[in-house]
C-alpha positions in Angstrom: -17.9 -35.5 48.1 -15.5 -33.5 50.4 -12.6 -33.8 47.8 -14.3 -32.8 45.0 -13.6 -28.9 46.1 -9.6 -29.8 46.5 -9.1 -32.0 43.4 -11.2 -29.2 41.5 -8.4 -26.7 42.8 -5.4 -28.9 42.0 -6.5 -29.3 38.4 -7.3 -26.0 37.8 -3.8 -24.5 39.5 -2.2 -27.6 37.3 -3.9 -25.9 34.0 -2.9 -22.7 34.6 0.8 -23.3 35.8 1.1 -25.0 32.0 -0.5 -22.1 30.5 1.7 -19.8 31.8 4.7 -22.2 31.4 3.7 -22.3 27.3 3.4 -18.5 27.0 6.3 -17.6 25.2 8.0 -20.3 23.8 9.6 -18.8 21.2 10.9 -16.4 23.8 12.6 -19.2 25.5 13.6 -21.4 22.7 14.6 -19.2 19.9 16.7 -16.4 19.4 15.9 -12.6 18.5 18.8 -13.5 15.8 19.1 -15.4 12.7 22.4 -15.6 10.7 21.7 -16.3 6.8 23.8 -17.2 3.8 23.9 -14.4 1.6 25.7 -14.9 -2.3 25.5 -13.3 -5.3 25.8 -14.1 -8.9 25.8 -11.7 -12.0 25.0 -13.6 -14.9 25.4 -17.1 -13.1 28.9 -16.4 -12.1 29.9 -15.6 -8.8 30.5 -12.0 -7.4 31.6 -10.2 -4.3 29.4 -7.2 -4.4 28.6 -5.0 -1.3 25.4 -5.4 -0.2 22.8 -4.2 2.7 20.4 -5.8 4.4 17.1 -4.2 6.3 14.5 -4.7 8.3 12.5 -2.7 10.8 14.5 -4.3 13.3 17.8 -2.4 11.8 20.4 -2.7 9.0 23.5 -5.0 8.5 26.2 -4.5 5.8 28.5 -7.0 4.7 30.0 -8.3 1.4 29.0 -11.1 -0.6 29.6 -14.1 -0.3 28.9 -14.5 3.5 27.2 -15.5 6.6 25.5 -12.4 8.2 23.5 -12.3 11.4 20.0 -10.2 11.2 17.6 -9.5 13.9 14.3 -11.4 12.8 11.3 -9.4 12.1 7.6 -9.9 11.4 8.8 -7.5 8.5 10.3 -8.8 5.3 14.2 -8.2 4.9 15.2 -6.3 2.5 18.6 -6.9 0.3 20.4 -4.5 -2.3 23.6 -5.1 -3.9 26.2 -3.2 -5.7 29.2 -3.4 -7.2 30.9 -1.3 -10.1 30.0 -1.7 -13.6 27.1 -3.9 -12.8 23.1 -3.3 -12.2 22.3 -3.9 -8.6 20.8 -6.7 -7.3 17.4 -6.6 -5.1 16.3 -9.3 -2.8 13.4 -9.3 -0.6 13.0 -12.3 2.2 9.7 -13.2 3.3 9.1 -13.4 6.8 7.3 -16.3 8.0 6.0 -17.3 11.4 8.0 -19.9 13.2 6.1 -23.1 14.5 6.8 -22.2 18.2 4.5 -19.5 17.2 1.3 -21.7 16.6 2.4 -23.7 19.6 1.8 -20.0 21.6 -1.3 -19.8 20.1 -2.9 -23.5 20.9 -1.3 -23.7 24.3 -0.8 -20.1 25.3 -3.8 -18.6 24.5 -2.3 -16.3 22.3 -0.3 -14.3 25.0 3.0 -15.5 24.0 2.3 -15.4 20.4 1.7 -11.6 21.1 5.1 -11.2 22.7 6.9 -13.0 20.1 4.9 -11.0 17.4 6.4 -7.7 19.1 10.1 -9.1 19.4 10.6 -11.1 16.2 11.1 -14.3 18.0 8.1 -16.2 16.5 9.7 -15.7 12.7 11.9 -16.7 10.5 13.7 -15.5 7.2 14.5 -18.4 4.3 18.0 -19.4 4.9 19.4 -18.7 1.7 19.6 -15.7 0.2 20.7 -15.7 -3.6 21.3 -12.0 -4.9 21.1 -12.2 -8.7 22.7 -8.8 -9.9 20.4 -7.1 -12.3 17.4 -8.9 -11.0 14.6 -8.5 -8.4 14.4 -11.7 -6.7 12.1 -13.2 -3.9 12.7 -15.4 -1.7 10.2 -17.4 0.8 11.0 -20.4 3.7 7.9 -21.4 2.4 8.9 -22.6 -0.9 12.4 -23.3 0.5 10.5 -26.2 2.7 8.5 -27.3 -0.4 11.5 -28.0 -2.5 13.3 -29.7 0.3 10.4 -32.1 0.5 10.4 -32.7 -3.4 13.8 -33.5 -2.8 13.5 -36.2 -0.2 
């Protein structure tokens, strides 16, 4: 059995190489930024308030409605919209682990997941941020996905 040792080394090298290349999947395939659609209504009618979005990676100011690009994070995204003559609109967008994060844990032994957690690439926010002036709203990608499935 002189070939057992070289074959064993080749198999070990192949598994090691696969693990190395599969770690950090989100770091390779995902961006650290995410474009979100921000809208605002007051008593069912569209309005154009000034809004501030923030998480532990930064803050962004825009006027609704707009598409705004934010830096992803494991922390939730907070949105505050203000318009004279109206009560403020508050929204919290829940940060959820992206599917690639689970692939990192399974295929990469967790190293890639740690990298993607620290740089935020392994997380996503809901794509739609519907602020309702005078209310405090929570939006979650998990319930967004469930609603999409229910429509099919």
